[in-house]
C-alpha positions as CSV (number, residue, x, y, z in Angstrom):
1,M,-110.2,40.5,85.1
2,N,-108.5,43.2,83.4
3,Y,-108.5,46.3,85.7
4,I,-106.8,48.5,83.5
5,L,-109.2,48.0,80.6
6,Y,-112.0,49.2,82.8
7,A,-110.1,52.0,83.8
8,I,-109.3,53.4,80.6
9,P,-112.6,55.7,80.6
10,F,-111.3,57.0,84.0
11,F,-108.1,57.7,82.9
12,F,-109.3,59.9,80.0
13,L,-111.7,61.7,82.2
14,L,-109.1,62.6,84.7
15,I,-106.8,63.8,81.9
16,A,-109.8,66.2,80.8
17,L,-110.3,67.5,84.2
18,E,-106.6,68.1,84.8
19,L,-106.8,70.0,81.4
20,L,-109.8,72.0,82.9
21,A,-107.7,72.7,85.9
22,D,-104.7,73.9,83.9
23,R,-107.1,76.5,82.3
24,W,-108.6,77.5,85.4
25,R,-105.2,78.2,87.1
26,G,-103.8,79.8,84.1
27,I,-101.0,77.3,83.7
28,S,-99.8,74.7,81.0
29,T,-98.7,71.5,81.9
30,Y,-99.6,69.7,78.7
31,R,-98.0,69.8,75.4
32,L,-99.9,67.7,72.5
33,S,-96.9,65.9,70.9
34,D,-95.7,65.1,74.2
35,S,-98.9,63.9,75.6
36,I,-99.3,61.8,72.4
37,N,-95.9,60.3,72.8
38,S,-96.6,59.4,76.4
39,L,-100.1,57.9,75.6
40,S,-98.7,56.0,72.3
41,A,-96.0,54.2,74.7
42,G,-99.0,53.3,77.0
43,V,-100.9,52.0,74.3
44,L,-98.0,49.8,72.8
45,S,-97.2,48.8,76.3
46,Q,-100.8,47.3,76.6
47,A,-100.8,45.8,73.2
48,S,-97.4,44.0,74.1
49,G,-98.6,43.2,77.3
50,L,-101.1,40.9,75.4
51,L,-98.4,38.9,73.7
52,T,-96.0,38.6,76.8
53,K,-98.4,38.3,79.9
54,G,-97.8,34.5,80.3
55,L,-94.0,34.6,80.1
56,G,-93.5,36.3,83.4
57,L,-95.9,34.1,85.5
58,I,-94.1,30.9,84.3
59,G,-91.4,31.0,86.8
60,Y,-93.7,32.5,89.4
61,L,-96.3,29.2,89.1
62,L,-93.4,26.7,88.9
63,I,-92.1,27.9,92.5
64,W,-95.7,28.4,94.0
65,E,-96.8,25.1,92.8
66,N,-93.9,23.0,93.9
67,I,-92.0,24.7,96.7
68,A,-94.1,27.2,98.4
69,L,-93.6,27.5,102.1
70,F,-97.5,28.1,103.0
71,Q,-100.9,27.7,101.5
72,F,-103.2,30.4,101.9
73,D,-106.9,30.9,101.5
74,L,-108.0,33.1,98.9
75,E,-111.1,34.2,100.9
76,S,-108.9,35.2,103.7
77,P,-108.8,39.6,103.8
78,W,-105.2,39.3,105.6
79,V,-104.1,37.1,102.6
80,W,-104.9,40.2,100.3
81,V,-103.6,42.8,102.7
82,L,-100.4,41.0,103.2
83,A,-99.9,40.3,99.5
84,F,-100.6,44.2,98.6
85,V,-98.0,45.1,101.4
86,L,-95.2,42.6,100.1
87,Y,-96.1,43.4,96.3
88,D,-95.1,46.9,97.1
89,L,-91.9,46.0,98.8
90,C,-90.9,44.0,96.0
91,Y,-91.7,47.0,93.3
92,Y,-89.5,49.1,95.3
93,W,-86.5,46.7,94.6
94,N,-87.9,46.1,91.1
95,H,-87.8,49.8,90.6
96,R,-84.9,50.7,92.4
97,I,-82.8,48.1,90.3
98,G,-84.3,49.7,87.2
99,H,-82.7,53.0,88.1
100,E,-79.5,51.5,89.3
101,R,-78.4,49.0,86.6
102,N,-78.0,49.1,82.8
103,V,-80.2,46.5,81.5
104,F,-82.9,47.4,84.0
105,W,-82.8,51.1,82.9
106,A,-83.1,50.2,79.2
107,S,-86.8,48.8,80.1
108,H,-87.7,51.4,82.8
109,V,-86.4,54.7,81.0
110,V,-89.4,54.9,78.8
111,H,-91.3,56.3,82.1
112,H,-88.9,59.2,82.8
113,Q,-88.6,60.5,79.0
114,S,-91.2,62.8,79.4
115,E,-90.3,66.4,79.8
116,D,-93.8,67.3,80.8
117,Y,-95.4,66.0,84.3
118,N,-99.1,65.2,83.9
119,L,-101.5,62.4,84.2
120,T,-100.5,61.4,80.5
121,T,-97.0,60.6,82.0
122,A,-98.6,57.8,84.3
123,L,-99.4,55.7,81.2
124,R,-96.3,56.4,79.5
125,Q,-95.2,52.6,80.2
126,T,-92.7,50.1,79.2
127,S,-93.2,47.3,76.6
128,S,-90.0,45.4,77.6
129,G,-90.7,45.0,81.4
130,F,-91.7,41.3,81.1
131,L,-88.0,40.2,80.1
132,L,-86.4,40.7,83.8
133,G,-89.3,42.5,86.0
134,W,-90.8,39.3,87.1
135,I,-87.7,38.2,89.0
136,F,-88.2,40.6,91.8
137,Y,-91.8,38.9,92.7
138,L,-90.6,35.6,93.1
139,P,-90.3,35.8,96.9
140,M,-94.0,36.3,96.9
141,A,-94.3,32.6,95.0
142,L,-91.9,31.3,97.7
143,I,-94.0,32.4,100.4
144,G,-97.1,31.0,98.7
145,I,-99.1,33.9,97.5
146,P,-101.6,32.6,94.6
147,P,-100.9,33.7,91.2
148,V,-104.3,35.4,91.0
149,V,-103.7,37.5,94.0
150,L,-100.2,38.6,92.7
151,V,-101.8,39.8,89.3
152,T,-104.8,41.6,91.3
153,V,-102.6,43.6,93.8
154,G,-100.3,44.2,91.0
155,A,-103.0,45.8,89.1
156,L,-104.1,48.0,92.1
157,N,-100.5,49.1,92.8
158,L,-100.5,50.4,89.3
159,L,-104.0,52.0,89.5
160,Y,-102.8,53.7,92.6
161,Q,-99.6,55.7,90.8
162,F,-101.9,57.2,88.3
163,W,-102.9,60.0,90.4
164,V,-99.7,60.9,91.7
165,H,-98.6,62.1,88.2
166,T,-99.9,65.5,88.7
167,R,-98.5,69.0,89.3
168,H,-102.1,70.4,90.4
169,I,-102.1,68.6,94.2
170,P,-99.7,70.3,96.6
171,K,-98.1,68.3,99.8
172,L,-100.6,66.5,101.7
173,G,-99.3,66.6,105.4
174,W,-99.0,63.6,107.3
175,F,-99.9,61.4,104.6
176,E,-96.5,62.4,102.9
177,W,-95.0,60.1,105.5
178,F,-96.5,56.9,104.7
179,F,-97.9,57.0,101.1
180,I,-96.3,58.1,97.7
181,T,-98.2,61.4,97.0
182,P,-97.9,63.6,94.2
183,S,-95.1,65.7,95.4
184,N,-92.9,63.0,96.5
185,H,-93.6,61.3,93.1
186,R,-92.5,64.5,91.1
187,V,-89.2,64.2,92.9
188,H,-88.7,60.9,91.5
189,H,-89.3,62.1,87.9
190,G,-86.8,64.8,88.3
191,Q,-83.4,65.1,86.5
192,N,-81.9,67.5,89.1
193,P,-79.0,65.9,90.8
194,R,-80.5,66.3,94.2
195,Y,-83.7,64.5,92.9
196,M,-82.3,61.7,90.9
197,D,-82.9,58.0,91.9
198,R,-85.1,59.0,94.9
199,N,-88.7,57.7,96.0
200,Y,-89.1,54.3,94.3
201,G,-92.4,53.4,96.2
202,G,-95.5,52.4,94.1
203,V,-98.1,52.7,97.0
204,F,-95.8,53.4,100.4
205,I,-93.2,55.8,100.8
206,V,-91.9,53.9,103.9
207,W,-89.6,51.8,101.9
208,D,-87.9,54.9,100.9
209,R,-87.5,56.1,104.2
210,L,-86.4,52.8,105.9
211,F,-83.8,52.0,102.8
212,G,-82.5,55.6,102.6
213,T,-83.7,56.7,99.3
214,F,-86.3,59.5,100.4
215,Q,-85.9,62.9,99.1
216,E,-88.6,65.5,99.8
217,E,-89.8,68.3,97.1
218,L,-88.0,71.4,98.1
219,D,-89.8,74.9,97.3
220,E,-86.2,76.5,96.7
221,E,-85.5,73.6,93.9
222,P,-88.4,73.2,91.2
223,V,-88.3,70.0,89.6
224,I,-86.9,69.8,85.9
225,Y,-88.5,66.7,84.5
226,G,-87.1,64.2,82.0
227,V,-83.7,62.5,81.6
228,T,-80.3,63.8,81.6
229,T,-79.8,62.3,78.0
230,P,-82.7,63.5,76.3
231,L,-85.0,61.2,73.7
232,A,-85.4,63.8,71.3
233,S,-88.0,62.0,69.5
234,W,-91.9,61.5,69.4
235,N,-91.3,58.1,68.1
236,P,-92.8,55.3,70.9
237,L,-90.9,52.3,69.4
238,W,-87.6,54.2,69.6
239,A,-88.5,55.2,73.0
240,N,-88.7,51.4,74.0
241,L,-85.5,50.6,71.8
242,H,-82.9,53.6,72.1
243,F,-81.1,52.6,75.5
244,Y,-81.0,48.7,74.4
245,V,-79.3,50.1,71.4
246,Q,-76.9,52.4,73.0
247,L,-75.6,49.4,75.3
248,W,-75.6,47.2,72.3
249,R,-73.3,49.9,70.4
250,D,-71.1,50.4,73.2
251,A,-70.6,46.8,73.7
252,V,-69.6,46.0,70.0
253,H,-67.4,49.1,70.0
254,S,-65.7,48.2,73.0
255,A,-62.2,46.3,72.7
256,S,-62.3,44.3,75.9
257,W,-64.6,41.2,76.0
258,W,-65.1,41.7,79.7
259,D,-66.6,45.1,79.1
260,K,-68.7,43.8,76.4
261,L,-70.4,41.3,78.9
262,R,-70.4,43.4,82.1
263,I,-71.8,46.8,80.3
264,W,-75.3,45.5,80.9
265,F,-75.1,44.9,84.6
266,M,-73.0,47.8,85.6
267,P,-74.5,50.8,87.2
268,T,-76.7,53.3,84.9
269,G,-74.6,55.1,83.0
270,W,-71.5,53.3,82.8
271,R,-69.6,52.9,79.4
272,P,-66.2,51.1,78.9
273,A,-63.5,53.7,79.0
274,D,-62.4,53.1,75.3
275,V,-65.9,53.5,74.0
276,A,-66.9,56.8,76.0
277,A,-63.5,58.3,74.7
278,R,-64.3,57.8,71.1
279,Y,-67.8,58.0,71.1
280,P,-68.9,60.6,74.1
281,L,-72.5,61.3,74.8
282,E,-73.4,64.9,74.7
283,K,-75.3,65.9,78.2
284,H,-76.9,69.2,78.7
285,E,-76.4,71.5,81.6
286,L,-79.6,72.0,83.8
287,R,-79.3,75.8,83.5
288,D,-79.4,75.6,79.5
289,F,-82.1,73.0,79.6
290,I,-84.9,73.4,76.6
291,K,-87.5,70.8,76.1
292,F,-87.7,69.1,73.0
293,D,-90.2,70.4,70.8
294,V,-91.2,70.3,66.9
295,P,-93.4,73.2,65.9
296,L,-96.7,72.1,64.0
297,N,-99.5,74.2,62.7
298,R,-103.1,73.6,64.0
299,G,-103.9,71.3,61.3
300,Q,-101.1,69.0,62.0
301,K,-102.0,68.9,65.6
302,L,-105.3,68.1,65.0
303,Y,-104.7,65.3,62.2
304,A,-102.4,63.8,65.0
305,A,-104.8,63.9,67.5
306,L,-107.7,62.4,65.4
307,Q,-105.3,59.6,64.1
308,F,-104.3,58.8,67.7
309,A,-107.9,58.5,68.7
310,V,-108.3,55.8,66.1
311,Y,-105.4,53.7,67.7
312,V,-106.6,54.1,71.3
313,L,-110.1,52.8,70.2
314,G,-108.5,50.0,68.2
315,I,-106.3,48.7,71.1
316,T,-109.2,49.1,73.4
317,W,-111.0,46.6,71.2
318,L,-108.2,44.4,71.1
319,L,-108.0,44.4,74.9
320,M,-111.5,43.3,75.0
321,V,-111.6,40.6,72.6
322,S,-108.0,39.3,73.1
323,A,-108.8,36.7,75.5
324,S,-110.8,34.5,72.9
325,H,-107.5,34.6,70.3
326,G,-104.2,33.2,70.1
327,F,-100.7,34.8,70.2
328,S,-100.5,34.7,66.2
329,H,-104.0,36.4,66.2
330,V,-103.3,39.0,68.5
331,L,-99.7,39.8,66.9
332,V,-101.6,41.0,63.8
333,G,-103.3,43.7,65.6
334,W,-100.0,44.5,67.8
335,C,-98.3,45.3,64.3
336,W,-101.0,47.3,63.0
337,A,-101.0,49.2,66.3
338,A,-97.2,49.5,66.2
339,F,-96.8,50.6,62.7
340,G,-99.7,53.1,63.1
341,L,-98.2,54.7,66.4
342,Y,-94.6,54.8,64.8
343,A,-96.3,56.7,61.8
344,I,-97.9,59.2,64.0
345,G,-94.4,59.8,65.8
346,V,-93.0,60.4,62.5
347,W,-95.9,63.3,61.8
348,L,-95.4,64.8,65.2
349,E,-91.6,65.0,64.2
350,N,-92.8,66.9,60.9
351,R,-90.1,64.9,59.1
352,A,-90.1,64.9,55.3
353,L,-91.2,61.4,55.0
354,A,-94.3,62.0,57.1
355,R,-96.8,62.3,54.2
356,R,-95.6,59.5,52.2
357,L,-95.6,57.2,55.4
358,E,-99.1,58.3,56.2
359,L,-100.2,57.6,52.6
360,A,-98.7,54.1,53.1
361,R,-100.2,53.5,56.4
362,L,-103.8,54.4,55.2
363,L,-103.3,52.0,52.1
364,L,-102.0,49.3,54.5
365,N,-104.9,49.5,56.7
366,V,-106.7,47.6,53.7
367,P,-104.9,44.4,54.3
368,A,-104.7,44.8,57.8
369,L,-108.5,45.0,58.3
370,W,-108.8,41.9,56.0
371,L,-106.5,39.9,58.2
372,L,-108.3,41.1,61.3
373,Q,-111.6,40.1,60.1
374,Q,-109.9,36.6,59.1
375,V,-108.8,36.0,62.5
376,G,-112.0,37.1,64.0
377,I,-110.6,40.1,65.9
378,L,-112.9,42.5,63.8
379,P,-116.5,41.8,62.6
380,T,-117.1,41.3,59.0
381,G,-119.5,42.8,57.0
382,E,-119.9,46.1,54.6
383,A,-120.3,48.2,57.6
384,V,-116.8,47.9,58.6
385,W,-115.3,48.3,55.1
386,L,-117.7,51.5,54.6
387,L,-116.2,53.1,57.6
388,L,-112.5,52.4,56.5
389,L,-113.5,53.8,53.4
390,A,-114.8,56.9,54.9
391,Y,-111.9,57.3,57.3
392,S,-109.3,56.8,54.6
393,L,-111.1,59.3,52.3
394,L,-111.2,62.2,54.9
395,S,-107.5,61.4,56.2
396,G,-106.1,61.1,52.6
397,L,-107.9,64.5,51.7
398,F,-106.2,66.2,54.6
399,L,-103.0,65.0,53.3
400,W,-103.7,66.3,49.6
401,L,-105.3,69.8,50.2
402,P,-102.3,71.4,52.1
403,Q,-99.9,70.2,49.5
404,R,-102.4,71.7,46.7
405,R,-102.1,75.0,48.6
406,E,-98.7,74.8,49.2
407,R,-97.9,74.5,45.3
408,A,-100.5,77.2,44.5
409,A,-98.7,79.5,46.8
410,A,-95.5,78.8,45.1
């Protein structure tokens, strides 16, 4: 069962309630571009997961089927409790190494790029975690935890983490000693030196207390969210790739073959000395920190929000029907989503090519729809084409009218 799929309506309901809480308390924890970027990364992650979900289970299955130490009864509640606790311990080390080593951080950094902190941040997930993350859960296979139990408790672990991404809930007393809460997870998202690389647990904070990585949220030091080298982009594809690209460039530029190899597994932020000297990375001082933003008018924001809503509906549909389709079929849907989310990111950055790219996206929806119908992901019939025509005309009208007004004003 895909628990994330069934949780999607509740995610958006809780986001709406948090927006109401913002209004009631007279504060602002949301910015449209940042929120769409976070949600775009989440949508892309879910779509990518449809293509990669089996890869991480191959090694797990091989160990579980051949050398597992024990055989557990799925009907025993203690098996599920044990698996839930063990999963969070494995998650702790996966998460911790994700902060401490370059190649792991390249995957995990996506979740930390937002300079705001709200429930959309929880959905800002990586699309490349399947590459190495599965390694940390192999001890559960060796013990004998069945794959179906692993997948289920993993989904529950992820769902738990959603609610802690809010600034509206204060410290929760004794609960803070045992569980991850909004307060101690806010610390985890801070770029303040005192807060960086702390509080790694998914459900239980006890691992951090045991292994010396706990840090309490302090009233005298408000959390500044984000990463020390800002992404400065609303592009979800670049969000997933940019640190891999930086590591690759540093490896290519280094004169030492040893440095070319070891840079991937060195502590996060480590760079070859010759590369750091020739290509320094600019890092801001926290006292001068300004959130990345691109000014947009109300019409541009509304257009981006409506276009993004189309992709949320499209990927939700893809999640619903993907089980009955093969890799190549789902790949068509992924390409449609990836290009569309990229185009929305360009629009939010207000680049010169944004309108031309939007026109290209609208035109490419025609072959995309045809392909998706051919592979059975979308139903056939005139109604679908009429919907596409109406959507394309309305979108094209929005693109054309502002340009006409600008020419008339000039």
